[in-house]
N, C-alpha and C positions, 0 to 999 in steps of 0.2 A: 757559622758563614751561610749565608744564604744560597741553596744552589739553584743551579740554573731551572728557570722556569718549565721549560719543557722536560727535563728528568724530574722533577718534580711530579708534575701532575701524570707522569707515567706511573710514578711508584706510590704516590698517595692522593685519594681524594679529596680535594681540598674541602675544607670544614664548612658548615652553613654560618654566615654570620647570625642569622636569624635564631640560632640556638642560644640561650642566655647566657649560658657558661662561655660561649666562645665570644659573643658579643660583648660581656664585659673584660674579659682580658683584651678584646681589641680596642675598647673603647677606654677601658678603666685603669688600664696598667699606667705606673708612670714611666712616661717616655711617648705616650701616646696623646700629649697635650694639643700637637697640630692638628691632628685629626679630629679628636673631640672637639677643638675649638671652630674648625669651620663645619662639622655636624650641627653644633649647637647655633651657628651665625644661621643657618639654614632653618632653623625652628622658632627661634626666640624673637620677639620684636624688640629687639636691642642689637647693639654691636657688643659683641665679645671680645673682648680684647686679651684676657689671661684667665687660665684655667689651671687648677691646682687638684691633682687627682691623689695627693696622699693618702687620704682618709680611706681608700680601697683596700680590699683585702687582698694578699699577692696571690692568687689562685694558683699559679703554677709550683708555689712552693708550701703554702700556708692550709691548702683546701684538702682534706682528707677524703677518700673514695665515699666514705660512709656517713659524712657530714654535710651534704649537697642541699641548702635551703633556698633561700629567696636570694637569687643573684642578681643584683642589679648595678647601676654605676653611679657613685655621688661624686658629683664635682663642685668644686667652689670657684664661684664665677665673680671675676672682676672685684676679686677679694670682699665683696658686700651683700652675696648673695649664694644661696644652696641650690642646687639642681639634682634631682635623683631621676636618674633615666631608667626606666625597667620596658624589657623586651619581655614580652608576654604570648607564649606559643598556645596556650589552653584556653578556651573561654570558662572562666569561672562563674559564670552568669552574675556573681556579687562584686564585677569588677570595680563598679564605681565605689563602692563603700569601702572596698579594699584602696582604693586610691587615697581616699579622703584620709584613711588611718594612715598610709605612709607619710600623707603629708603633717598631719597633726603630730605623728610621732617625730619626724624630722625637724619640725618646727619648736616642739617643745624641748627635745634633747638640748638644743643650742642653751638653755638656762639653764646656766650652773649655779651653784651656791654663791650668794653674794651678788649675784648679777641682778642688771633691773630688766624690767620688760622691754625699755627702749633699746636694749643692747641686741633684740632679736632679729635677725636678718629675713630678707626676702627671702622665699622656699618654693621652688619653682619644681611640678612634678611632670615629666613626661612618658606617656603610655606609647610605646609601640605596640599594636595589638595585630597578630597575626590572624584575625579573624573581624567580621563586623560587629559591633555593639548595636544590640538590637535598637533600643529606644533613640538612637541619632543616626538610626542607617541612612535616611535622607539628606542628612548634612554633609559637607566636602570631606575629603579625608584627611584634613587637619585642622581641627577644633580647639579654638582656646578660650578656656571659661576661667571668669573671674566673680568676684563677688561684687552685686551691683544692687542699686536701690531699683525696685521693680516697677512702680506703679507711675512715677513721674519724669523723673530727670534722667534716669538710670546712670546715675553717679556711682563709680567704683568705690567701694568703702574703703580697701585697703589693697595697695599694689603687694602686701606681704603674701597674699594668696594667689596662685597661678597653677592651673593644670592644662596640660596639651596632651590631647589625644590623637594617634595617628593609627589610621586602619590600613594596612596593607594591602588588603583584598581589593581596594578602592584607587589603585596605581594604574591599572589599565583603563581608566577613564579621565585622564587627568587632561584638560584641554583650557586655554586662554588662560594661562598661568602669568603670574606675577614673577619677577626675576628671580625674586626669594623662593617661591615656590617651584620655580626649574630647578633651581639648586638641591631643594629638598628632592625633588623627583628623582636627582640622580644618585643621592645616597639612598633612596629607597630601592631603587632599581640594582645598586649595590649591594643593599641586603636582601634582596629576593634571590638573584643571582649574579653572582661576581665575575661569572666566568661568561657572562651574553656578550653579545656584539656591541649593544648599547653601552656597557659600561667600559667597554674597551675604547669606545669612541669618547666618552665623558673623562676618560683617565689621561686623555692627551692633552685635555684645558685644566685639568682639575689636578694638580699635584697632592691634594689630600687625599682622594679617591684611590690614586695609584699607590701613595705610600700603604694606605690602609690594604691594597690587595696585597702589596708585598708582604705585610705583617701577617696577614690572614694564610698566606702560602707559608710562612716561616713557622706559625702556629701548627700549622697540619702536619709539618715533620717531627712535632715535638711528641714522644709518645706518651708523656702523662697528660698533656692537653687532650689527644685523641683519646686515652683511655676515660677522662672526665667526661669529655663529649660523647661517647658511647653510653656511658652509665647515665648520663643525664636525657639522651634518647629514648633509652628502654624507659627509665621513670616516667617520662613525658606518655610513651607508647602505653605504659600500664594504666597510668591516670586517666587516658583517652578510653581504654578499655573497659576499667572499672566504671567510667562514665557510663559507657555505651551499655555493660551490663547492667548496670540501675537502672537505665531507662527501660530496657527490654523488660527486665523484671517487675517494674512498675505498670508495664502496658500488661504484661500476662497477669499480676495480682488484679489488675483493675477489670481484666476481662474475667477472670473468675470470681471477682466480686459482683460484677453485673449478672453474670449468669446464676449465682446463689441468690443476689435479689431477685430477678427475674422468676427463678423456680420459685422464690417464695411466695413472689406476688401473683404467679400464675396458680398456686394452691389454695392462697387466700381467696382467690377471684373464683377459682373453680368450687369452693366451698360455699361461699356465698352464693354464686350462680346457683348450685346442687340445695340450699336449703330455700330460695326463693322458688324454683322451680319444684321443689318439694311439697310446699305450702300451696302454690297454685294449683298443683294436680290433687292435692288434697281438698281443696275447696270446690273443685271443679267434680270430685268424685262424691263431695257431700250434698252437692247441688244436685247430681244425678239420683242420688238415695232418696232424696225427698221428693224431686218429681217422679220418680217410680211408685211412692208411696201414695201421690197424689193421685197419680193417674190410675191405681189399681181402685182406688175408692172411688171413681168416677168423677173425680173434680174436673170442671172444664179446662181444657188446654191454655186457654186464652190466659188464666187464672194462673195456671202453672208456669207459663212463660213469663207472668209478672213478677211473680214469686223469686224463681230461681234466675231466670236472666238467659235459660238455654231457649235455642231454638228451637222451633216445631218440629225440624227434622230428627233433632237428637230426642226430644221427648217422645216421638212417635216409634223411634227405633228401640226403647227402653225395654 
């Protein structure tokens, strides 16, 4: 039974819906069809009238603490397409290749033995990223990608492939939105901070967000969910620390390598300069020896200058 909200907040800190394991329970559990349908309607360029969540793992019962891998939401939409939703907290750098792999894996998984290629259903991947993706940084917060003919008519090759990318850090610069984009903004604000004043305002006109907030509060009281969330947060922090340590080690190694190369290059240049200087000094000394011998024999000084290249002053000082 759901406890009073005030009492709940005094005893428990509400879990972050951005944490992938919380996100999966919130939107992927059977019973969450209403909120997931409303969420998908704010993202997809079509009306979602039916959502089936039966293919998701039941995390509260089935997921052990030592077996937390990729945690995403798989929804069968309108009985004729699959939608895979992933909440990603850590920038993997290779995120686009990962998304293409997820799509290919989900698309090919449909083709069982004795089935025809025509049985393959449209497959949509939705990424909600808690970071900006570098090479699409100048694009809007929500981008939709398909396979198109590039040169001439921009015709879509197939509707079977669709990739949606949503970047949470861009939600603070959302202006001049369509009605659908405004609805998506409400959901993104909920993911970012479900206890904000904005979300409380949205809940007055959006029953699905209100239901999601109530379910999130109920989840926050579930000891197993809290334990899984804590473990997941620790894993993410460890991953970020490892990434940062790797970056620092890379910088340190780069500096050391640069110093080594600099020392080596300096030694090589020093040796080369020393040899050149030694040769020059040897030639000069040889010229002085020749000049002195000629001078001792009483040879005209102008002739000595012409032969040795020394100055008159240098020759007179010999």
